[in-house]
Every structure is written in C-alpha cells, then in structure tokens.
Chimera marker file (.cmm) of the C-alpha trace (Angstrom):
<marker_set name="trace">
<marker id="1" x="-33.120" y="24.639" z="-15.595" r="1" g="1" b="0" radius="0.5"/>
<marker id="2" x="-29.492" y="25.111" z="-14.544" r="1" g="1" b="0" radius="0.5"/>
<marker id="3" x="-27.098" y="22.211" z="-15.004" r="1" g="1" b="0" radius="0.5"/>
<marker id="4" x="-24.948" y="21.179" z="-12.064" r="1" g="1" b="0" radius="0.5"/>
<marker id="5" x="-21.253" y="21.770" z="-12.597" r="1" g="1" b="0" radius="0.5"/>
<marker id="6" x="-19.214" y="18.620" z="-13.077" r="1" g="1" b="0" radius="0.5"/>
<marker id="7" x="-15.939" y="18.579" z="-11.174" r="1" g="1" b="0" radius="0.5"/>
<marker id="8" x="-13.466" y="15.724" z="-11.550" r="1" g="1" b="0" radius="0.5"/>
<marker id="9" x="-10.428" y="15.177" z="-9.329" r="1" g="1" b="0" radius="0.5"/>
<marker id="10" x="-7.330" y="13.126" z="-10.053" r="1" g="1" b="0" radius="0.5"/>
<marker id="11" x="-4.675" y="12.595" z="-7.372" r="1" g="1" b="0" radius="0.5"/>
<marker id="12" x="-0.961" y="11.839" z="-7.479" r="1" g="1" b="0" radius="0.5"/>
<marker id="13" x="-0.909" y="11.503" z="-3.684" r="1" g="1" b="0" radius="0.5"/>
<marker id="14" x="0.493" y="15.009" z="-3.107" r="1" g="1" b="0" radius="0.5"/>
<marker id="15" x="-2.043" y="17.126" z="-4.975" r="1" g="1" b="0" radius="0.5"/>
<marker id="16" x="-5.441" y="16.710" z="-6.566" r="1" g="1" b="0" radius="0.5"/>
<marker id="17" x="-5.733" y="17.936" z="-10.134" r="1" g="1" b="0" radius="0.5"/>
<marker id="18" x="-9.209" y="19.461" z="-10.378" r="1" g="1" b="0" radius="0.5"/>
<marker id="19" x="-10.887" y="19.594" z="-13.793" r="1" g="1" b="0" radius="0.5"/>
<marker id="20" x="-14.063" y="21.528" z="-14.556" r="1" g="1" b="0" radius="0.5"/>
<marker id="21" x="-15.069" y="20.375" z="-18.058" r="1" g="1" b="0" radius="0.5"/>
<marker id="22" x="-17.657" y="23.137" z="-18.614" r="1" g="1" b="0" radius="0.5"/>
<marker id="23" x="-14.919" y="25.790" z="-18.285" r="1" g="1" b="0" radius="0.5"/>
<marker id="24" x="-12.562" y="24.034" z="-20.715" r="1" g="1" b="0" radius="0.5"/>
<marker id="25" x="-11.979" y="25.880" z="-24.008" r="1" g="1" b="0" radius="0.5"/>
<marker id="26" x="-9.922" y="23.017" z="-25.485" r="1" g="1" b="0" radius="0.5"/>
<marker id="27" x="-6.806" y="25.115" z="-26.029" r="1" g="1" b="0" radius="0.5"/>
<marker id="28" x="-4.867" y="21.867" z="-25.395" r="1" g="1" b="0" radius="0.5"/>
<marker id="29" x="-2.123" y="23.664" z="-23.460" r="1" g="1" b="0" radius="0.5"/>
<marker id="30" x="-2.189" y="20.817" z="-20.936" r="1" g="1" b="0" radius="0.5"/>
<marker id="31" x="-1.784" y="18.160" z="-23.635" r="1" g="1" b="0" radius="0.5"/>
<marker id="32" x="1.080" y="20.067" z="-25.282" r="1" g="1" b="0" radius="0.5"/>
<marker id="33" x="2.882" y="20.649" z="-21.977" r="1" g="1" b="0" radius="0.5"/>
<marker id="34" x="2.460" y="17.210" z="-20.380" r="1" g="1" b="0" radius="0.5"/>
<marker id="35" x="1.286" y="14.623" z="-22.938" r="1" g="1" b="0" radius="0.5"/>
<marker id="36" x="2.129" y="11.770" z="-20.550" r="1" g="1" b="0" radius="0.5"/>
<marker id="37" x="-0.405" y="13.195" z="-18.083" r="1" g="1" b="0" radius="0.5"/>
<marker id="38" x="-3.154" y="14.542" z="-20.349" r="1" g="1" b="0" radius="0.5"/>
<marker id="39" x="-4.401" y="12.147" z="-23.037" r="1" g="1" b="0" radius="0.5"/>
<marker id="40" x="-7.868" y="13.037" z="-24.359" r="1" g="1" b="0" radius="0.5"/>
<marker id="41" x="-8.220" y="9.564" z="-25.910" r="1" g="1" b="0" radius="0.5"/>
<marker id="42" x="-7.544" y="7.693" z="-22.659" r="1" g="1" b="0" radius="0.5"/>
<marker id="43" x="-9.856" y="6.858" z="-19.775" r="1" g="1" b="0" radius="0.5"/>
<marker id="44" x="-9.156" y="8.470" z="-17.372" r="1" g="1" b="0" radius="0.5"/>
<marker id="45" x="-7.702" y="11.212" z="-19.513" r="1" g="1" b="0" radius="0.5"/>
<marker id="46" x="-5.667" y="12.707" z="-16.646" r="1" g="1" b="0" radius="0.5"/>
<marker id="47" x="-2.969" y="10.543" z="-15.025" r="1" g="1" b="0" radius="0.5"/>
<marker id="48" x="-1.160" y="12.888" z="-12.608" r="1" g="1" b="0" radius="0.5"/>
<marker id="49" x="1.191" y="10.171" z="-11.398" r="1" g="1" b="0" radius="0.5"/>
<marker id="50" x="3.018" y="10.518" z="-14.740" r="1" g="1" b="0" radius="0.5"/>
<marker id="51" x="4.567" y="13.868" z="-13.740" r="1" g="1" b="0" radius="0.5"/>
<marker id="52" x="6.050" y="15.475" z="-10.673" r="1" g="1" b="0" radius="0.5"/>
<marker id="53" x="3.954" y="17.744" z="-8.512" r="1" g="1" b="0" radius="0.5"/>
<marker id="54" x="6.148" y="20.687" z="-9.546" r="1" g="1" b="0" radius="0.5"/>
<marker id="55" x="5.530" y="19.922" z="-13.243" r="1" g="1" b="0" radius="0.5"/>
<marker id="56" x="1.775" y="19.593" z="-12.657" r="1" g="1" b="0" radius="0.5"/>
<marker id="57" x="1.486" y="22.869" z="-10.740" r="1" g="1" b="0" radius="0.5"/>
<marker id="58" x="3.512" y="24.756" z="-13.367" r="1" g="1" b="0" radius="0.5"/>
<marker id="59" x="1.274" y="23.450" z="-16.148" r="1" g="1" b="0" radius="0.5"/>
<marker id="60" x="-2.004" y="23.974" z="-14.280" r="1" g="1" b="0" radius="0.5"/>
<marker id="61" x="-1.109" y="27.603" z="-13.568" r="1" g="1" b="0" radius="0.5"/>
<marker id="62" x="-0.873" y="28.151" z="-17.354" r="1" g="1" b="0" radius="0.5"/>
<marker id="63" x="-4.371" y="26.816" z="-18.115" r="1" g="1" b="0" radius="0.5"/>
<marker id="64" x="-5.987" y="29.662" z="-20.103" r="1" g="1" b="0" radius="0.5"/>
<marker id="65" x="-9.591" y="28.879" z="-19.150" r="1" g="1" b="0" radius="0.5"/>
<marker id="66" x="-9.171" y="28.020" z="-15.489" r="1" g="1" b="0" radius="0.5"/>
<marker id="67" x="-10.712" y="24.602" z="-16.141" r="1" g="1" b="0" radius="0.5"/>
<marker id="68" x="-7.706" y="23.025" z="-14.402" r="1" g="1" b="0" radius="0.5"/>
<marker id="69" x="-6.772" y="23.845" z="-10.841" r="1" g="1" b="0" radius="0.5"/>
<marker id="70" x="-5.252" y="21.937" z="-7.971" r="1" g="1" b="0" radius="0.5"/>
<marker id="71" x="-5.550" y="21.438" z="-4.264" r="1" g="1" b="0" radius="0.5"/>
<marker id="72" x="-2.923" y="20.047" z="-1.931" r="1" g="1" b="0" radius="0.5"/>
<marker id="73" x="-3.510" y="16.861" z="-0.007" r="1" g="1" b="0" radius="0.5"/>
<marker id="74" x="-2.907" y="17.650" z="3.622" r="1" g="1" b="0" radius="0.5"/>
<marker id="75" x="-2.872" y="14.774" z="6.067" r="1" g="1" b="0" radius="0.5"/>
<link id1="1" id2="2" r="1" g="1" b="0" radius="0.2"/>
<link id1="2" id2="3" r="1" g="1" b="0" radius="0.2"/>
<link id1="3" id2="4" r="1" g="1" b="0" radius="0.2"/>
<link id1="4" id2="5" r="1" g="1" b="0" radius="0.2"/>
<link id1="5" id2="6" r="1" g="1" b="0" radius="0.2"/>
<link id1="6" id2="7" r="1" g="1" b="0" radius="0.2"/>
<link id1="7" id2="8" r="1" g="1" b="0" radius="0.2"/>
<link id1="8" id2="9" r="1" g="1" b="0" radius="0.2"/>
<link id1="9" id2="10" r="1" g="1" b="0" radius="0.2"/>
<link id1="10" id2="11" r="1" g="1" b="0" radius="0.2"/>
<link id1="11" id2="12" r="1" g="1" b="0" radius="0.2"/>
<link id1="12" id2="13" r="1" g="1" b="0" radius="0.2"/>
<link id1="13" id2="14" r="1" g="1" b="0" radius="0.2"/>
<link id1="14" id2="15" r="1" g="1" b="0" radius="0.2"/>
<link id1="15" id2="16" r="1" g="1" b="0" radius="0.2"/>
<link id1="16" id2="17" r="1" g="1" b="0" radius="0.2"/>
<link id1="17" id2="18" r="1" g="1" b="0" radius="0.2"/>
<link id1="18" id2="19" r="1" g="1" b="0" radius="0.2"/>
<link id1="19" id2="20" r="1" g="1" b="0" radius="0.2"/>
<link id1="20" id2="21" r="1" g="1" b="0" radius="0.2"/>
<link id1="21" id2="22" r="1" g="1" b="0" radius="0.2"/>
<link id1="22" id2="23" r="1" g="1" b="0" radius="0.2"/>
<link id1="23" id2="24" r="1" g="1" b="0" radius="0.2"/>
<link id1="24" id2="25" r="1" g="1" b="0" radius="0.2"/>
<link id1="25" id2="26" r="1" g="1" b="0" radius="0.2"/>
<link id1="26" id2="27" r="1" g="1" b="0" radius="0.2"/>
<link id1="27" id2="28" r="1" g="1" b="0" radius="0.2"/>
<link id1="28" id2="29" r="1" g="1" b="0" radius="0.2"/>
<link id1="29" id2="30" r="1" g="1" b="0" radius="0.2"/>
<link id1="30" id2="31" r="1" g="1" b="0" radius="0.2"/>
<link id1="31" id2="32" r="1" g="1" b="0" radius="0.2"/>
<link id1="32" id2="33" r="1" g="1" b="0" radius="0.2"/>
<link id1="33" id2="34" r="1" g="1" b="0" radius="0.2"/>
<link id1="34" id2="35" r="1" g="1" b="0" radius="0.2"/>
<link id1="35" id2="36" r="1" g="1" b="0" radius="0.2"/>
<link id1="36" id2="37" r="1" g="1" b="0" radius="0.2"/>
<link id1="37" id2="38" r="1" g="1" b="0" radius="0.2"/>
<link id1="38" id2="39" r="1" g="1" b="0" radius="0.2"/>
<link id1="39" id2="40" r="1" g="1" b="0" radius="0.2"/>
<link id1="40" id2="41" r="1" g="1" b="0" radius="0.2"/>
<link id1="41" id2="42" r="1" g="1" b="0" radius="0.2"/>
<link id1="42" id2="43" r="1" g="1" b="0" radius="0.2"/>
<link id1="43" id2="44" r="1" g="1" b="0" radius="0.2"/>
<link id1="44" id2="45" r="1" g="1" b="0" radius="0.2"/>
<link id1="45" id2="46" r="1" g="1" b="0" radius="0.2"/>
<link id1="46" id2="47" r="1" g="1" b="0" radius="0.2"/>
<link id1="47" id2="48" r="1" g="1" b="0" radius="0.2"/>
<link id1="48" id2="49" r="1" g="1" b="0" radius="0.2"/>
<link id1="49" id2="50" r="1" g="1" b="0" radius="0.2"/>
<link id1="50" id2="51" r="1" g="1" b="0" radius="0.2"/>
<link id1="51" id2="52" r="1" g="1" b="0" radius="0.2"/>
<link id1="52" id2="53" r="1" g="1" b="0" radius="0.2"/>
<link id1="53" id2="54" r="1" g="1" b="0" radius="0.2"/>
<link id1="54" id2="55" r="1" g="1" b="0" radius="0.2"/>
<link id1="55" id2="56" r="1" g="1" b="0" radius="0.2"/>
<link id1="56" id2="57" r="1" g="1" b="0" radius="0.2"/>
<link id1="57" id2="58" r="1" g="1" b="0" radius="0.2"/>
<link id1="58" id2="59" r="1" g="1" b="0" radius="0.2"/>
<link id1="59" id2="60" r="1" g="1" b="0" radius="0.2"/>
<link id1="60" id2="61" r="1" g="1" b="0" radius="0.2"/>
<link id1="61" id2="62" r="1" g="1" b="0" radius="0.2"/>
<link id1="62" id2="63" r="1" g="1" b="0" radius="0.2"/>
<link id1="63" id2="64" r="1" g="1" b="0" radius="0.2"/>
<link id1="64" id2="65" r="1" g="1" b="0" radius="0.2"/>
<link id1="65" id2="66" r="1" g="1" b="0" radius="0.2"/>
<link id1="66" id2="67" r="1" g="1" b="0" radius="0.2"/>
<link id1="67" id2="68" r="1" g="1" b="0" radius="0.2"/>
<link id1="68" id2="69" r="1" g="1" b="0" radius="0.2"/>
<link id1="69" id2="70" r="1" g="1" b="0" radius="0.2"/>
<link id1="70" id2="71" r="1" g="1" b="0" radius="0.2"/>
<link id1="71" id2="72" r="1" g="1" b="0" radius="0.2"/>
<link id1="72" id2="73" r="1" g="1" b="0" radius="0.2"/>
<link id1="73" id2="74" r="1" g="1" b="0" radius="0.2"/>
<link id1="74" id2="75" r="1" g="1" b="0" radius="0.2"/>
</marker_set>
C-alpha cells in the first residue's frame, strides 16, 4: 500500500515555503543557512517570516534533496 505524500506549506505573505518531508535527506543546509527560519526543535520548525523572501529563495534553491521548494503568493 502506497503512502500519501505529506506536503507542508509555511507562508511569509509573499511566498509559501513548501516542505516534502519524505524527500528530505537531513543534510541540514537549510538550518545552517537560515537558523532563525529553520529550527528542527521548534513547532512549527519553519518560520519564514524570520527572513526576507530573497534570503528564503536563495536558500531553498540550494536544498540538495529538493524537499524544500517555494511558490509565490499571487493575489
């Protein structure tokens, strides 16, 4: 039986940070780059409002597993 993929989204108002936990390889590149945003011990562990959109996009594009991505909020 195939498990459904879990997808979590966290918004800073400008973009949604999309996290797919099953793809995560725990390289911790996100935590190293933006520790004020990514805190594995916190709930929620992603607080995108603690960085600029430019900082978030730059970090997300370096995610080695592709577990993190983003989508823009268009109104």
